[in-house]
C-alpha positions in Angstrom: 4.9 24.2 -2.5 1.1 23.2 -3.6 -0.4 19.9 -4.0 -3.7 18.8 -5.5 -4.3 15.8 -3.3 -2.9 16.5 0.1 -4.6 19.0 2.0 -3.8 21.0 5.3 -4.7 18.9 8.4 -5.1 15.8 6.7 -5.1 12.4 8.7 -3.4 10.1 6.3 -3.8 6.2 7.0 -1.6 3.8 5.4 -2.7 0.1 5.8 -2.4 -3.4 4.5 0.0 -6.3 5.2 3.6 -6.5 6.4 5.1 -4.3 3.8 3.2 -1.5 5.3 3.5 -2.6 8.9 7.3 -3.1 8.8 8.4 -2.8 12.3 5.8 -0.7 13.8 5.3 -0.7 17.4 1.9 -2.2 18.1 1.7 -0.8 21.6 2.3 2.7 20.0 -0.8 4.1 18.0 1.6 6.7 16.5 4.4 4.3 15.5 5.1 4.3 11.7 7.6 1.6 11.6 10.6 1.5 9.3 9.4 0.8 5.9 7.8 3.0 3.3 5.0 4.2 5.5 7.6 5.9 7.8 9.7 7.4 4.9 6.3 8.6 3.1 5.5 10.5 6.5 9.2 11.9 7.0 9.4 13.3 3.5 6.0 14.6 3.2 6.3 16.4 6.5 9.6 17.9 5.4 8.1 19.0 1.8 4.7 20.2 3.4 5.5 21.5 6.7 2.6 24.1 6.4 0.2 21.1 6.0 0.6 20.0 9.5 -0.1 16.4 8.3 -0.7 13.3 10.4 0.3 9.9 9.4 -0.9 6.6 10.8 0.2 3.1 10.2 -2.0 0.3 10.6 -0.4 -2.5 8.3 -0.6 -6.0 10.0 2.0 -8.6 8.7 0.4 -11.5 7.0 -3.2 -9.8 6.3 -5.3 -10.8 3.3 -7.9 -8.6 2.0 -10.4 -10.3 4.0 -8.5 -10.1 7.1 -8.1 -6.3 6.5 -11.9 -6.0 6.2 -12.5 -7.8 9.3 -10.5 -5.2 11.3 -11.5 -2.3 9.1 -13.9 -0.7 11.8 -11.3 -0.5 14.5 -8.2 -0.1 12.3 -9.7 2.2 9.8 -13.1 3.8 10.2 -12.5 4.5 13.9 -9.5 6.6 13.3 -11.4 9.0 11.0 -8.8 9.5 8.3 -9.1 11.9 5.6 -6.8 9.9 3.3 -6.6 6.1 3.1 -3.8 4.4 1.3 -4.3 0.5 1.0 -1.6 -2.0 -0.2 -3.0 -5.5 0.2 -3.2 -8.6 -2.0 0.3 -10.5 -2.1 -0.7 -12.7 0.8 -3.8 -13.6 -0.9 -1.6 -15.0 -3.8 1.1 -16.4 -1.4 -1.1 -18.5 0.7 -2.3 -20.3 -2.3 1.0 -21.6 -3.0 2.1 -22.3 0.6 -1.1 -23.4 2.1 -3.4 -24.1 -0.7 -5.8 -21.4 0.3 -7.5 -19.9 -2.6 -8.9 -16.6 -2.7 -10.3 -15.6 -6.1 -9.9 -12.4 -7.8 -13.7 -11.9 -7.3 -13.5 -12.4 -3.4 -10.5 -10.2 -3.4 -12.4 -7.5 -5.1 -15.4 -7.9 -2.9 -13.2 -7.4 0.2 -11.2 -4.6 -1.1 -14.2 -2.7 -2.5 -15.9 -2.9 1.1 -13.2 -1.4 2.7 -12.8 1.4 0.1 -16.4 2.1 -0.2 -16.9 2.5 3.7 -13.9 4.9 3.6 -15.4 6.9 0.7 -19.2 6.7 2.2 -18.6 7.0 5.9 -15.7 9.3 6.0 -15.6 11.0 2.5 -11.9 10.0 2.5 -9.7 10.4 -0.7 -8.1 7.1 -1.5 -4.5 5.8 -2.6 -4.3 2.2 -4.1 -0.9 0.6 -4.2 -0.6 -2.3 -6.5 0.4 -5.5 -4.8 3.5 -6.9 -6.4 6.2 -9.7 -6.7 9.7 -9.3 -8.2 10.4 -13.1 -8.4 13.8 -14.2 -6.9 12.9 -18.1 -7.1 11.5 -20.0 -10.2 8.6 -21.0 -8.0 7.5 -17.2 -7.6 7.2 -16.8 -11.5 4.3 -19.1 -11.2 2.5 -16.7 -9.0 1.7 -14.3 -11.9 -1.5 -15.8 -13.2 -2.9 -15.5 -9.6 -1.5 -12.1 -8.7 -2.1 -10.3 -12.2 -5.8 -10.3 -11.9 -5.6 -8.9 -8.5 -3.6 -6.0 -9.7 -6.1 -5.6 -12.4 -8.8 -5.2 -9.8 -6.7 -2.6 -8.0 -6.4 -0.7 -11.4 -10.1 -1.1 -11.8 -11.2 0.1 -8.6 -8.8 3.1 -8.8 -10.3 4.2 -12.1 -13.9 3.8 -10.7 -13.3 5.5 -7.4 -11.0 8.1 -8.7 -8.3 7.1 -6.4 -4.8 7.7 -6.8 -2.8 4.8 -8.1 0.6 3.9 -7.2 2.0 1.4 -9.9 4.1 -0.6 -7.7 4.4 -3.7 -9.7 5.8 -2.3 -12.7 7.9 0.2 -11.0 9.6 -2.6 -9.1 9.8 -4.9 -12.2 11.6 -2.2 -14.1 14.1 -1.6 -11.1 14.6 -5.3 -11.1 15.5 -5.4 -14.9 18.2 -2.6 -14.2 19.9 -4.5 -10.9 18.6 -7.6 -9.7 15.2 -8.6 -7.9 16.9 -9.2 -4.7 18.1 -5.7 -4.4 14.7 -4.3 -4.2 12.8 -7.3 -2.4 15.1 -9.7 -0.8 12.7 -12.7 -0.9 10.6 -11.3 -3.8 7.9 -9.8 -1.6 9.3 -7.9 1.2 11.2 -4.7 0.1 15.0 -4.1 1.1 15.6 -0.7 2.5 16.1 0.3 -1.2 12.8 -1.1 -2.1 11.0 0.8 0.5 12.6 4.0 -0.6 11.4 3.4 -4.1 8.0 2.7 -2.8 7.7 5.8 -0.7 9.0 8.0 -3.4 6.3 6.7 -6.1 3.8 7.2 -3.4 4.9 10.7 -2.8 5.0 11.4 -6.6 1.6 10.0 -7.1 0.0 12.5 -4.7 2.0 15.4 -6.0 4.5 15.4 -3.0 7.6 14.3 -4.9 10.9 15.8 -4.9 10.4 17.7 -8.1 7.8 19.7 -6.1 9.8 20.7 -3.1 
């Protein structure tokens, strides 16, 4: 099987917040956790064995875009990935409603852009951007949309500008929730269930050309 994005010998870094982190062992640099990152690594390895891919997970629960930027030299650039996948942003919204901590869309873009630009300029890495998302399971979470939607727009705009692969997670999960229920895919509206992680993983793989149809 061939792919136009993942190349032989790639080092693929998946990073962001708890959705990526999801049970990884911080004491083990090779730990991938139990969420979509681990599923991506398992299926990509099975579908592209000749590529000899390496996957790394550096998601950190609770991270905002600024927090990701603050640790980027150690948890990003120093690992010398050839592919960088980022999913971050929902905590920037969540903390507005739980703590009153406001991060504007412009500030979010500044931090995310700095991470992506350094990966491109210093490593010549190829980029994958995953939309932050919420699938409301409480009435209050419907109020998040005016804060989260501009962040999703930032991710889409940066993907177009930087020619990154975009994983349209927000729309994907919204469509899935309509078919069943939001809690089937994200038990608290943010953190995916096993089925939600599976949905994210398959969307990621399809976006980079390593989906099941190409096996």
